[in-house]
C-alpha positions in Angstrom: -12.2 22.1 18.6 -10.3 23.0 15.4 -11.5 23.0 12.2 -10.2 20.0 10.6 -9.5 20.0 6.7 -6.4 18.5 5.9 -5.6 15.0 4.9 -2.6 13.5 5.9 -0.9 10.7 3.8 1.6 8.6 5.3 3.9 6.8 3.0 7.6 5.4 2.7 7.7 7.1 -0.8 8.1 5.7 -4.2 6.3 5.9 -7.5 3.2 3.4 -6.7 2.2 6.0 -3.5 2.0 9.0 -5.8 -0.8 7.4 -8.0 -2.7 7.5 -4.8 -1.4 10.8 -3.5 -2.3 12.7 -6.5 -5.5 11.4 -6.8 -6.3 12.7 -3.3 -4.9 16.1 -4.2 -7.2 16.2 -6.9 -10.4 15.7 -4.5 -9.2 17.5 -1.5 -7.5 21.0 -1.1 -5.3 20.5 1.8 -2.9 17.3 1.3 0.0 16.6 3.5 2.6 13.8 2.9 4.7 12.6 5.6 7.5 10.8 4.3 9.3 8.2 6.5 12.8 7.0 6.2 12.4 3.9 4.4 13.5 0.4 6.0 17.1 -0.6 5.2 18.0 -3.7 3.5 20.1 -4.9 6.7 17.0 -4.3 8.8 14.7 -5.9 6.8 16.7 -9.1 6.4 17.4 -9.1 10.0 13.8 -9.1 10.3 12.5 -11.6 8.4 15.4 -13.8 9.6 13.8 -13.5 12.9 10.4 -14.3 11.5 11.1 -17.1 9.0 14.9 -18.1 9.1 18.1 -17.0 7.3 17.2 -18.8 3.9 13.8 -17.5 3.5 14.9 -14.1 4.3 18.0 -14.2 1.8 15.2 -15.8 -0.8 13.0 -12.9 -0.1 15.8 -10.1 -0.3 16.8 -11.8 -3.7 13.4 -11.5 -5.2 13.3 -7.8 -4.1 16.3 -7.0 -5.7 15.2 -8.8 -9.0 12.2 -6.8 -8.8 14.1 -3.4 -9.0 15.6 -4.8 -12.0 12.8 -6.1 -13.8 10.8 -2.8 -13.6 13.5 -1.2 -15.9 12.0 -4.1 -18.4 8.2 -3.6 -17.8 8.3 0.6 -18.1 5.9 0.2 -21.4 3.4 -2.0 -19.5 3.4 0.0 -16.6 3.4 3.3 -18.8 0.2 1.7 -20.4 -1.7 1.1 -17.3 -1.0 4.5 -16.4 -2.7 5.9 -19.4 -5.6 3.6 -19.6 -6.4 4.6 -16.1 -5.6 8.5 -16.3 -3.3 8.2 -13.3 0.0 9.7 -12.6 3.0 8.5 -10.5 5.2 11.9 -11.0 5.2 13.8 -7.7 3.2 17.1 -7.3 5.0 19.9 -6.3 2.1 21.6 -5.2 1.9 18.9 -2.4 3.5 19.5 0.7 6.0 16.7 1.7 7.6 16.5 5.3 10.3 14.0 5.9 10.0 12.1 9.5 12.2 9.4 10.4 9.4 6.9 11.0 5.5 7.0 10.8 6.1 5.8 14.7 8.6 8.5 15.4 7.8 11.2 18.1 8.3 13.7 15.4 5.5 12.4 13.1 3.1 12.8 16.3 4.1 16.4 16.9 3.4 17.1 13.1 0.1 15.4 13.3 -0.4 17.3 16.5 0.4 20.7 14.7 -1.6 19.8 11.4 -4.7 18.2 13.2 -5.6 16.5 10.0 -9.6 15.4 9.2 -8.2 11.7 8.3 -5.1 9.8 7.6 -4.4 7.8 5.0 -1.3 5.3 5.0 0.4 4.0 1.5 3.0 1.9 1.9 4.6 2.4 4.8 5.7 0.9 8.6 3.0 -0.7 10.6 1.3 1.8 12.7 2.2 0.9 16.4 -0.4 0.6 19.0 0.9 3.6 21.1 0.8 5.7 17.8 -2.6 4.9 16.9 -3.9 5.4 20.3 -2.5 8.9 20.0 -4.1 9.9 17.2 -7.7 11.2 17.2 -9.1 11.1 13.5 -9.7 8.2 11.6 -6.4 6.4 10.1 -7.1 4.4 6.9 -4.9 2.0 5.0 -4.7 1.5 1.0 -3.7 -1.9 0.3 -2.8 -3.4 -3.1 -4.9 -6.6 -2.3 -8.1 -8.0 -1.1 -8.4 -8.4 2.7 -8.7 -10.3 4.7 -7.8 -13.1 2.1 -4.6 -11.4 0.6 -2.9 -9.3 3.6 0.7 -8.4 3.6 3.1 -8.5 0.4 2.9 -9.0 -3.7 -1.2 -9.9 -3.3 -1.5 -9.3 -6.8 1.2 -11.8 -7.6 -0.4 -14.2 -5.1 -3.9 -13.9 -6.3 -2.8 -14.7 -9.8 -0.4 -17.8 -8.6 -3.4 -19.2 -6.7 -5.5 -18.9 -9.7 -8.0 -16.6 -7.7 -8.5 -13.6 -9.8 -12.0 -13.1 -8.3 -10.0 -11.7 -5.5 -6.9 -9.9 -7.6 -7.7 -6.4 -6.3 -7.5 -3.7 -4.0 -8.8 -2.4 -0.1 -9.0 0.6 1.9 -9.4 -0.5 5.3 -9.1 1.1 8.9 -5.9 0.6 10.6 -5.5 -1.6 13.7 -2.2 -2.8 15.1 -2.5 -6.0 12.9 -1.1 -6.3 9.2 -3.7 -5.4 6.8 -6.0 -6.4 9.5 -8.7 -3.9 10.2 -12.1 -3.4 9.1 -12.6 -3.3 5.4 -14.3 0.3 4.1 -14.0 -0.4 0.3 -12.9 -3.2 -1.9 -12.4 -3.3 -5.8 -11.6 -6.0 -7.6 -9.4 -5.5 -10.8 -9.2 -7.8 -13.9 -5.1 -8.2 -14.6 -4.0 -8.7 -18.2 -2.1 -11.6 -19.0 0.9 -9.5 -19.6 0.9 -8.8 -15.5 3.9 -9.9 -13.6 5.2 -9.1 -10.3 6.7 -5.8 -11.6 3.3 -4.5 -12.5 0.8 -6.0 -10.3 0.9 -3.1 -7.7 0.5 -0.4 -10.6 -2.4 -1.6 -11.8 -4.2 -2.5 -8.5 -3.2 1.3 -7.4 -3.9 2.9 -10.9 -7.1 1.2 -11.3 -8.6 1.3 -7.8 -7.2 4.7 -6.4 -10.9 5.9 -6.4 -11.6 4.1 -3.4 -9.0 5.8 -1.5 -10.8 9.1 -2.2 -14.4 7.6 -1.6 -13.3 6.2 2.0 -11.5 9.7 2.6 -14.8 11.3 2.1 -16.5 9.2 4.1 -14.0 9.5 7.1 -14.5 13.4 7.0 -18.0 13.4 6.8 -18.3 10.6 9.8 -20.0 8.2 7.5 -17.4 4.9 7.6 -19.5 2.1 7.2 -17.1 -1.2 7.4 -18.4 -4.1 5.3 -18.5 -7.5 6.3 -15.3 -9.9 6.3 -14.8 -12.0 3.0 -12.9 -15.3 3.2 -10.4 -16.6 5.4 -7.9 -14.2 6.8 -4.0 -15.0 5.3 -0.9 -13.0 5.3 1.5 -13.2 2.4 5.0 -12.2 2.3 7.6 -11.7 -0.8 8.5 -15.2 -2.5 11.6 -16.4 -2.7 13.4 -15.8 -5.7 13.7 -19.8 -6.4 9.9 -20.2 -5.7 9.3 -17.1 -8.1 11.3 -18.5 -10.9 9.6 -22.0 -10.6 6.3 -20.8 -10.9 7.3 -18.6 -13.8 9.1 -21.4 -15.8 6.7 -24.1 -14.9 3.4 -22.1 -15.0 3.9 -18.8 -16.7 3.1 -17.0 -13.1 5.6 -14.3 -13.3 
């Protein structure tokens, strides 16, 4: 049996995953990132259209595009969140990053077989398929900006605010199964949002303020001491709001 010490982080990249990666790299000596190629917008809209129809798919894509632009106008708020929580979203050059086509690609499994990790943490990447999970012999965790099972899926901080449910605005680390954020919960952390929060800053706050539970869960995984928590509430999956629904809530209720 190899001496497993490596922590693997699976991600599609971006700023907010680096908040988690940096926190994990401070706690563990050997951290390796496997960065998959992001899903194309064409693939995204086709997938959403199959699930929800073309109108909703186009509306969700428009919100995604708006979020890219909107982040440029909320940099000051994002920077303040990072300062307040002592977090960094800047790539750490000391962390090894390997590019892979997808977290479910054969190349990913080959790399995992080579590295023999002690534990794996996914942060903003594709859903791991059953065959992929079956081929992995170590614990696989997911860092989810949202309180599961109540808020599974996308933009959960926004949806908690839209539902006036700030008691469930926060972050979860859970075991990965074949569902969407549906695995057994290891840690939850409720975070208090500022009235200044918007769909552009929710994930940053949920990540910066709760990155410690990623480290705690990984330490438990390495020690063989994972202890799932009881389920809390009805399970529901959320998706990107359509651009018109987002604008309507913002204008009529001030929930941006």
